[in-house]
C-alpha positions in Angstrom: 86.1 137.1 -24.3 82.8 138.7 -25.5 83.9 142.2 -24.4 87.4 141.8 -25.9 86.0 140.5 -29.2 83.4 143.4 -29.4 86.2 146.0 -28.8 88.5 144.3 -31.4 85.7 144.7 -34.0 84.5 148.2 -33.2 87.5 150.2 -32.1 89.6 149.7 -35.3 86.6 150.7 -37.4 86.1 153.8 -35.4 89.8 154.6 -35.8 89.6 154.1 -39.5 86.5 156.3 -39.7 88.1 159.1 -37.9 91.4 159.0 -39.8 90.4 158.1 -43.3 86.9 159.7 -43.5 86.9 162.6 -41.0 90.6 163.4 -41.3 90.5 164.8 -37.8 93.2 163.5 -35.4 91.9 165.3 -32.3 88.3 164.1 -32.7 89.5 160.6 -33.5 91.6 160.4 -30.3 88.5 161.1 -28.2 86.3 158.8 -30.3 88.7 155.9 -29.8 89.1 156.3 -26.1 85.4 156.7 -25.6 84.8 153.4 -27.4 87.5 151.6 -25.4 86.4 153.2 -22.1 82.7 152.3 -22.6 83.2 148.9 -24.1 86.1 147.6 -21.9 86.5 149.7 -18.8 82.8 150.2 -18.1 80.8 147.4 -16.5 77.1 148.0 -16.9 74.6 145.4 -15.8 70.8 144.9 -16.1 68.4 144.4 -18.9 68.5 146.2 -22.3 66.8 149.4 -21.1 69.0 149.6 -18.0 72.2 149.2 -20.0 71.0 151.7 -22.6 70.3 154.3 -19.9 73.7 153.6 -18.2 75.6 154.0 -21.5 73.8 157.2 -22.5 74.3 158.8 -19.1 77.9 157.8 -19.0 78.4 159.2 -22.5 76.8 162.5 -21.5 78.6 162.8 -18.2 81.9 161.9 -19.9 81.3 164.6 -22.6 80.7 167.1 -19.8 84.0 166.1 -18.1 85.8 166.3 -21.4 84.6 169.9 -21.7 85.6 170.7 -18.1 89.0 169.1 -18.5 89.7 170.9 -21.8 88.6 174.2 -20.3 91.0 174.0 -17.3 93.9 172.4 -19.2 95.9 175.5 -20.2 96.8 176.2 -16.5 98.5 173.3 -14.7 97.5 174.4 -11.2 93.9 175.0 -12.1 93.8 171.6 -13.9 95.2 169.9 -10.7 92.7 171.6 -8.4 89.8 170.7 -10.6 91.1 167.2 -10.9 91.1 166.9 -7.1 87.4 167.8 -7.0 86.3 165.8 -10.0 88.1 162.6 -9.0 86.8 162.9 -5.4 83.2 163.3 -6.6 83.4 160.4 -9.1 85.0 158.1 -6.6 82.7 159.0 -3.8 79.7 158.5 -6.1 80.5 154.8 -5.9 78.5 154.9 -2.6 75.4 154.6 -4.8 76.6 151.2 -6.1 75.3 149.6 -9.3 76.1 151.0 -12.6 77.6 154.2 -11.0 80.5 152.0 -9.9 80.7 150.5 -13.4 81.2 153.9 -15.0 83.8 155.3 -12.6 87.0 154.4 -14.5 85.6 155.5 -17.8 84.5 158.9 -16.4 87.9 159.5 -14.9 89.5 158.6 -18.3 87.3 161.2 -20.0 88.5 163.9 -17.6 92.2 163.1 -17.4 92.4 162.6 -21.2 91.3 166.3 -21.7 92.9 167.9 -18.6 96.4 166.4 -18.9 97.1 167.9 -22.4 96.7 171.7 -22.9 94.3 172.6 -25.6 92.8 175.9 -26.8 89.2 176.7 -26.2 88.6 176.2 -29.9 89.4 172.5 -29.6 86.7 171.8 -27.0 83.8 171.3 -29.5 85.9 168.7 -31.5 86.9 166.8 -28.4 83.4 166.8 -26.9 81.9 165.7 -30.3 84.5 163.0 -30.6 83.5 161.6 -27.2 79.8 161.8 -28.0 80.2 160.0 -31.3 82.4 157.4 -29.7 79.9 157.0 -26.9 77.0 156.5 -29.3 78.9 153.9 -31.3 79.9 152.1 -28.1 76.3 152.1 -26.8 75.0 150.6 -30.0 77.7 148.0 -30.1 77.2 147.0 -26.4 73.5 146.5 -26.9 73.5 144.9 -30.4 76.8 143.0 -30.7 76.8 139.8 -28.5 74.9 141.3 -25.6 75.0 139.5 -22.3 72.8 140.3 -19.3 74.2 139.3 -16.0 71.1 140.2 -14.1 69.2 137.2 -15.5 72.1 135.0 -14.2 71.9 136.5 -10.8 68.1 136.1 -10.6 68.4 132.5 -11.7 71.0 131.8 -9.0 68.8 133.6 -6.4 65.8 131.6 -7.4 67.7 128.3 -7.1 69.1 129.3 -3.7 65.6 130.0 -2.4 64.4 126.6 -3.5 67.4 124.9 -1.9 66.9 126.7 1.4 63.2 125.8 1.2 64.0 122.2 0.7 66.4 122.4 3.7 63.7 123.8 6.0 61.2 121.2 4.9 63.7 118.4 5.5 64.8 119.8 8.9 61.2 119.8 10.0 60.4 116.1 9.1 63.9 114.4 8.8 66.5 116.2 10.8 69.2 113.5 10.1 69.3 114.2 6.3 72.6 116.1 5.6 72.5 116.3 1.8 70.0 119.2 1.9 72.3 121.2 4.2 75.1 120.7 1.7 72.9 121.6 -1.3 71.7 124.8 0.4 75.2 125.9 1.4 76.5 125.3 -2.1 73.6 127.1 -3.7 74.0 130.2 -1.5 77.8 130.2 -2.1 77.2 130.1 -5.8 74.8 133.0 -5.6 77.3 135.1 -3.6 80.1 134.3 -6.0 78.0 135.5 -9.0 76.8 138.5 -7.1 80.4 139.6 -6.4 81.2 139.4 -10.1 78.5 141.9 -11.0 78.0 145.6 -10.3 75.2 144.9 -7.8 76.8 145.9 -4.6 75.2 147.1 -1.4 75.7 150.6 0.0 73.5 152.8 -2.1 69.9 153.8 -2.3 69.0 151.7 -5.4 66.2 149.4 -4.3 67.1 146.3 -6.3 70.8 146.4 -5.4 70.3 146.7 -1.7 67.5 144.1 -1.7 69.7 141.5 -3.5 72.5 142.0 -1.0 70.1 141.6 1.9 68.5 138.6 0.3 71.8 136.8 0.3 72.3 137.6 4.0 68.8 136.4 4.9 69.4 133.1 3.1 72.5 132.5 5.2 70.4 133.3 8.3 67.7 130.9 7.2 70.3 128.1 6.8 71.6 128.7 10.3 68.1 128.6 11.9 67.1 125.6 9.8 70.1 123.7 11.3 68.9 124.8 14.8 65.4 123.5 13.9 66.8 120.1 12.9 68.6 119.9 16.3 65.5 120.2 18.5 64.6 117.1 20.6 61.6 115.3 19.2 60.2 114.5 22.6 59.7 118.2 23.3 57.5 118.7 20.3 54.1 120.1 21.4 52.7 118.7 18.0 50.5 121.7 17.3 48.7 121.8 14.0 49.4 125.5 14.0 53.2 124.7 14.1 52.8 122.7 10.9 50.7 125.5 9.4 53.5 128.0 10.2 56.1 125.8 8.7 54.0 125.5 5.6 53.6 129.2 5.4 57.3 129.8 5.7 58.0 127.3 2.9 55.4 128.9 0.7 57.1 132.3 1.1 60.5 130.8 0.2 59.0 129.0 -2.8 57.0 132.1 -3.9 60.2 134.1 -3.6 61.8 131.8 -6.1 58.8 132.1 -8.4 58.6 135.9 -8.3 62.2 136.0 -9.6 61.0 134.0 -12.6 58.0 136.2 -13.3 55.5 134.7 -10.8 53.3 136.6 -8.3 54.5 138.3 -5.1 54.9 136.1 -2.0 51.8 136.2 0.3 53.2 137.8 3.4 49.8 138.4 4.9 49.2 134.6 5.1 52.5 134.2 6.8 51.7 136.9 9.4 48.3 135.2 10.1 50.0 131.9 10.6 52.5 133.5 13.0 49.6 135.0 15.0 47.7 131.7 15.0 50.8 129.8 16.2 51.5 132.2 18.9 47.9 132.0 20.2 47.9 128.2 20.0 51.3 127.9 21.8 50.1 130.2 24.6 47.0 128.1 25.0 49.0 124.9 25.0 51.4 126.1 27.7 48.5 127.3 29.9 46.6 124.0 29.4 49.6 121.9 30.2 50.3 123.8 33.4 46.7 123.6 34.5 46.8 119.8 33.8 49.7 119.5 36.1 52.6 119.2 33.6 55.9 120.3 35.0 57.2 123.7 34.1 60.3 122.0 32.7 58.4 120.1 30.1 56.3 123.2 29.2 59.5 125.2 28.8 61.0 122.5 26.5 57.8 122.6 24.4 58.0 126.4 24.1 61.7 126.1 23.1 61.0 123.5 20.4 59.5 125.8 17.8 61.7 128.7 18.6 63.9 128.3 15.5 60.7 128.0 13.4 59.4 131.3 14.8 62.7 133.0 13.9 62.5 131.5 10.4 59.1 133.0 10.0 60.5 136.4 10.8 63.4 135.9 8.4 60.9 134.7 5.7 59.3 138.2 5.8 62.5 139.8 4.8 63.2 137.1 2.2 59.8 137.5 0.6 60.0 141.3 0.6 63.5 141.4 -0.9 62.8 138.8 -3.5 59.8 140.8 -4.8 62.0 144.0 -4.9 64.8 142.3 -6.7 62.2 141.2 -9.3 61.2 144.8 -9.7 57.8 144.5 -8.1 56.0 147.1 -6.0 55.4 145.6 -2.6 52.4 146.6 -0.5 53.2 145.4 3.1 49.8 146.2 4.4 49.7 145.4 8.1 52.8 143.2 8.0 55.8 144.5 9.8 58.6 144.2 7.2 62.1 144.0 8.7 64.3 147.1 8.3 66.5 145.4 5.8 63.8 145.3 3.1 63.7 148.7 1.4 60.1 148.5 0.4 59.4 152.2 -0.1 59.6 153.4 -3.7 59.1 156.8 -5.2 61.0 160.1 -5.2 60.8 161.1 -1.6 61.9 157.7 -0.1 64.7 157.6 -2.7 65.9 161.1 -1.7 65.8 160.1 2.0 67.9 157.0 1.3 70.3 159.1 -0.7 70.6 161.6 2.1 71.1 158.9 4.7 73.7 157.2 2.6 75.7 160.4 2.0 75.5 161.3 5.7 76.8 157.8 6.6 79.9 158.0 4.4 80.8 161.7 4.7 82.7 161.1 7.9 86.4 160.8 8.5 86.1 157.2 9.6 84.4 156.1 6.3 86.5 153.7 4.2 84.9 155.1 1.1 86.0 158.6 2.0 89.5 157.3 2.5 89.5 155.7 -0.9 88.1 158.8 -2.5 90.6 161.2 -0.9 93.5 158.9 -1.8 92.5 158.7 -5.4 91.8 162.4 -5.7 95.1 163.5 -4.3 97.0 160.9 -6.3 95.5 161.8 -9.6 95.6 165.5 -9.0 99.3 165.2 -8.2 99.7 163.2 -11.4 98.1 166.0 -13.4 100.3 168.6 -11.7 103.6 166.8 -12.1 102.9 165.8 -15.7 102.0 169.4 -16.7 104.7 171.2 -14.7 107.5 169.0 -16.2 106.0 169.1 -19.6 105.9 165.3 -20.0 104.9 164.2 -23.5 101.5 162.3 -23.6 101.0 163.6 -20.0 97.7 161.7 -19.6 99.7 158.5 -19.6 101.1 159.6 -16.3 97.7 159.9 -14.8 96.6 156.6 -16.3 99.6 155.1 -14.7 98.6 156.4 -11.3 95.0 155.2 -11.8 96.2 151.8 -12.8 98.5 151.1 -9.7 96.7 152.9 -6.9 95.2 150.4 -4.6 93.5 150.4 -1.1 96.8 149.8 0.7 100.5 150.8 0.3 101.7 147.2 0.0 99.3 146.4 -2.8 100.1 149.7 -4.6 103.9 149.0 -4.4 103.3 145.5 -5.8 101.2 146.8 -8.6 103.7 149.5 -9.4 106.4 146.8 -10.0 103.9 144.9 -12.1 103.0 147.9 -14.1 106.6 148.7 -14.9 107.4 145.1 -15.8 104.4 144.9 -18.1 105.2 148.3 -19.8 108.8 147.1 -20.4 107.5 143.9 -21.8 105.1 145.7 -24.0 107.8 148.1 -25.2 110.0 145.2 -26.1 107.3 143.6 -28.2 105.6 146.7 -29.6 108.9 148.5 -30.1 110.2 145.7 -32.2 107.0 145.6 -34.2 106.9 149.4 -34.8 110.6 149.4 -35.6 110.0 146.8 -38.3 106.6 148.1 -39.6 106.6 151.8 -38.7 106.5 152.8 -42.4 104.0 150.1 -43.3 100.4 151.4 -42.5 98.9 148.2 -43.8 100.7 146.1 -41.2 99.7 148.5 -38.4 96.1 148.3 -39.5 96.2 144.6 -39.6 97.7 144.5 -36.1 95.3 146.9 -34.5 92.4 144.5 -34.0 94.7 142.0 -32.4 96.2 144.6 -30.1 92.8 145.8 -29.0 91.6 142.3 -28.3 94.7 141.5 -26.2 94.5 144.8 -24.3 90.9 144.1 -23.4 91.3 140.4 -22.7 94.6 140.0 -21.0 94.1 141.9 -17.7 91.2 139.7 -16.5 92.1 136.4 -18.3 95.9 136.4 -17.9 97.4 138.9 -15.4 97.9 142.6 -14.7 101.4 142.4 -16.2 100.1 140.9 -19.4 97.4 143.6 -19.5 99.9 146.4 -19.2 102.1 144.8 -21.9 99.2 144.5 -24.2 98.0 148.0 -23.6 101.4 149.4 -24.2 101.5 147.5 -27.6 98.1 149.0 -28.4 99.2 152.5 -27.6 102.4 152.1 -29.8 100.2 151.0 -32.7 97.5 153.6 -32.1 99.8 156.6 -31.9 101.8 155.5 -34.8 98.6 155.5 -36.8 97.6 158.9 -35.4 101.0 160.5 -35.8 103.8 158.2 -36.9 106.7 158.4 -34.3 108.2 154.9 -34.5 109.4 153.0 -31.5 110.4 156.2 -29.6 106.9 156.6 -28.4 107.5 153.5 -26.3 110.2 155.3 -24.4 107.7 158.1 -23.6 105.3 155.4 -22.4 107.9 153.9 -20.0 108.8 157.3 -18.6 105.2 158.3 -18.0 104.2 155.0 -16.4 107.2 155.2 -14.1 106.3 158.7 -13.0 102.6 157.9 -12.6 103.3 154.7 -10.7 105.7 156.5 -8.4 103.0 159.1 -7.6 100.5 156.4 -6.9 103.0 154.7 -4.6 103.5 158.0 -2.7 99.8 158.6 -2.3 99.2 155.0 -1.2 102.0 155.1 1.4 101.1 158.5 2.9 97.3 158.1 3.1 96.0 155.2 5.2 98.7 152.8 4.1 97.2 149.8 5.9 94.1 150.1 3.6 91.1 148.0 4.0 92.2 145.8 6.9 92.6 148.8 9.1 89.4 150.4 7.9 87.6 147.1 8.4 88.7 146.8 12.0 87.8 150.3 12.8 84.3 150.2 11.2 83.7 146.7 12.7 84.5 147.8 16.2 82.2 150.8 15.9 79.5 148.5 14.6 79.8 146.1 17.5 79.6 148.9 20.0 76.4 150.1 18.4 75.0 146.5 18.3 75.7 146.3 22.1 73.8 149.5 22.7 70.9 148.4 20.4 70.7 145.0 22.2 70.6 146.8 25.5 67.7 149.0 24.4 65.8 146.0 22.9 66.3 143.9 26.0 65.2 146.7 28.2 62.0 147.0 26.1 61.0 143.3 26.5 61.9 143.3 30.2 59.6 146.3 30.7 62.0 149.2 31.3 62.7 150.4 27.8 61.1 152.6 25.1 60.4 151.7 21.5 61.7 155.1 20.3 65.1 154.3 21.8 65.2 150.9 20.1 64.3 152.5 16.7 66.9 155.2 17.1 69.7 152.8 18.0 68.7 150.5 15.1 69.1 153.3 12.6 72.6 154.0 14.0 73.5 150.3 13.7 72.5 150.2 10.0 74.5 153.3 9.3 77.5 151.6 10.8 76.7 148.4 8.9 76.9 150.3 5.6 80.4 151.5 6.5 81.5 148.0 7.5 80.0 146.6 4.4 82.0 149.0 2.3 85.3 148.2 4.0 84.5 144.5 3.7 84.0 144.9 -0.1 87.4 146.7 -0.2 89.0 143.9 1.8 87.7 141.4 -0.8 89.0 143.6 -3.6 92.5 143.4 -2.2 92.4 139.6 -2.9 94.8 138.8 -0.1 94.0 136.5 2.8 97.5 136.5 4.4 96.4 138.7 7.3 92.6 138.1 7.4 90.6 135.5 5.5 87.4 136.7 3.8 85.5 133.9 5.6 86.5 135.2 9.0 85.7 138.8 8.1 82.4 137.7 6.6 81.5 135.8 9.7 82.1 138.8 11.9 79.8 140.9 9.7 77.1 138.3 9.6 77.2 137.9 13.4 76.3 141.5 13.8 73.4 141.0 11.3 72.2 138.0 13.4 72.3 140.1 16.6 70.1 142.7 15.0 67.7 140.1 13.8 67.4 138.8 17.4 66.9 142.4 18.7 64.1 142.7 16.2 62.5 139.7 17.7 62.4 141.4 21.1 60.6 144.4 19.6 58.2 142.2 17.7 57.4 140.2 20.9 56.6 143.5 22.7 54.3 144.5 19.9 52.5 141.2 20.3 51.9 141.9 24.0 54.8 139.9 25.5 56.4 142.0 28.2 58.1 140.7 31.3 56.6 143.1 33.7 54.0 140.5 34.9 56.9 138.5 36.5 59.2 140.9 38.3 61.4 138.3 39.8 62.1 136.6 36.5 62.7 140.0 34.8 65.2 140.9 37.5 67.1 137.6 37.0 67.1 138.0 33.2 68.3 141.5 33.6 71.7 140.3 34.9 72.0 137.9 32.0 71.2 140.7 29.6 73.8 142.9 31.2 76.4 140.2 30.8 75.5 139.7 27.2 75.7 143.5 26.4 79.0 143.7 28.2 80.4 140.8 26.1 79.6 142.7 22.8 81.3 145.8 24.1 84.3 143.6 25.0 84.3 142.1 21.5 84.6 145.6 20.2 87.6 146.2 22.5 89.2 143.0 21.4 88.8 144.1 17.7 90.5 147.3 18.7 93.4 145.3 20.2 92.8 146.4 23.8 94.6 143.7 25.7 93.4 140.1 26.1 89.8 141.0 26.7 87.6 138.1 27.8 83.8 138.1 27.3 81.5 137.9 30.3 80.2 134.3 30.9 76.4 133.6 31.0 74.9 131.6 33.8 72.5 129.5 31.8 71.1 127.7 34.9 70.0 131.0 36.4 68.4 132.1 33.1 66.5 128.8 32.8 65.5 129.0 36.4 64.0 132.5 35.8 61.8 131.1 33.0 60.8 128.1 35.2 59.9 130.4 38.1 57.6 132.5 35.9 55.9 129.5 34.4 55.4 128.1 38.0 53.9 131.4 39.1 51.6 131.5 36.1 49.9 128.2 36.6 48.2 128.7 33.3 45.6 131.1 34.8 46.4 134.9 34.7 46.8 136.2 31.1 49.2 139.0 32.2 51.4 136.4 34.0 51.1 134.2 31.0 52.4 136.9 28.6 55.2 137.7 31.0 56.2 134.0 31.4 56.2 133.5 27.6 58.3 136.7 27.2 60.8 135.5 29.8 61.0 132.1 28.2 61.7 133.4 24.7 64.1 136.2 25.8 66.0 133.7 27.9 66.6 131.5 24.8 67.6 134.5 22.7 70.2 135.5 25.3 71.6 132.0 25.3 71.8 131.9 21.5 73.6 135.3 21.5 75.9 134.2 24.3 77.0 131.1 22.3 77.6 133.4 19.3 79.8 135.7 21.4 81.9 132.7 22.3 82.4 131.8 18.6 83.5 135.4 17.9 86.4 135.7 20.4 89.1 134.3 18.2 87.9 135.9 14.9 87.9 139.2 16.8 91.5 138.7 17.8 92.3 137.8 14.2 90.8 141.1 13.0 92.8 143.0 15.5 96.0 141.3 14.5 95.5 142.1 10.8 94.9 145.7 11.6 98.0 146.0 13.7 100.3 144.4 11.2 102.8 146.9 9.6 101.6 148.2 6.2 104.7 146.9 4.5 104.0 143.3 5.4 
């Protein structure tokens, strides 16, 4: 409503200024479309300074594209080739997320408006000046006329989610039976995710705040999962160590400080959390050794070691939560000696930013990238639209390309559906607008009175009513606009119908020929690749803690996993954008992605354990027994990847939990609470055994969702 009202006030005034004061139709056309593009099509988020920079940059880049489009417009073939390059670059730039994505449609509008209609070189200054003037007016209007800053809303939701999850952790520690905190935390995180998806803050680019916010949401989901595991621990096994309570308090402090930093408070104290982790580890080791020396059974000692396992995981998750919350708040984080998880992009400055940009581009410049598919599809579709419109000399040729832009979706079925809707909306708009212009074509006063109403409806209807209503309202607006620019009566509506039909047909052809299954196929391909890399990464991490691996190999596979994770995240976003759950529900797809994240978190814990001195080499028999369980786990993740690819009825490899537990018990028995080396090995075996069991249970939960992903990818594109 706010956007539509702003456009309804500003655009008619700009139109009147251009026609009645400047008396320059060419300049007025570009002023009007710059205003509509930057006020309606563009979606910029952030505080005043961020939005100012975004509007200014979009205005300048748009003016450059206007100049380029006008320069190549005399030759249809040249215009089409340049359109291919420009559209690909603009679409692929969406990899950087944030306000780059918010400006894409407006930048494409600037280019196709100038490239689709031949103009002499002498007209370029007027067209560029028109866009610049319109951009300046739109910038001032967006910042001064009913401004709204979504980032404050997102930060508020994130702060509330952190408090809810903190309350859940506190309750799980002292009152596991309370279920209301579980529901409150789940609802708070769901609300945060819903608000996040409505903003321009998407993961996948090098912008620190955008990536940190996406990772914060993921970490909150992980925290809820492990808080539930904490609540499910048997009270009798509790070793009741003061250091356990201190660690729980430190975890809560980080979550609460994360909420505060989003509201202007100080950074979370991650050093205190790290100190509490070290103190708990030392105390738990001493407790286990003392219990064994006092004659306690290895079974009871193992149960005691297991009791605080979810809390130890939560302490690791809290590091990422605290770091990401500080980065979302725009703070510079000094990790000091704390090992921040990979997900928290703590390095600021030019060099780290360039490294992230290079890594991001390298990740997505591959033929398997969903973003590359989308960019190529859009580039070929719009270039073909420019070529056809120019070769056939269609009047108002840029409407053809706008028609292609409007209907082209990530899969052929959605593109075909949108094509029908676009034509239906255009016909409806022609019926209404044609009747109006037929009646009032010679009455400029009536056209001027109707202009603000038409602008409001064209801006408001697509999101508030439907795509058909939006197309109808936009058609009415164009009829009124072009009758004010150059009176032509209702006949201009026929041109509009013809151009939309041609443009929609081109979009349908491009959508059908290029990756017609769209996001569901891309999602399955990227997810299977991610799961294979997760399996390799788990194998290297398990080898490390069992004494036969190298930290360098773990780091290398982790970097590969997160490159694959970016591709999967991009295809998941596209899947959500299709707004269709007939083949694959967003919940199932989201669970599959989150499971890979959980596996990486657990692999991180192996590496952290080794850095703390816990390696299984001091208990060779236990390490050998665990090695078979680790191999079964890794094989299961590979088989999940095959199931996603639709390779037969693949079954995962079952884990023999009794053998895993016996390996830990044997090492505890051999330790007897005496040798430090055997003690470190026994603790390593006990913790690794539990991680393998947790991951094994997760694999079982993933079998049916993996089959669902495979079925959705295999479904014909026309279904």
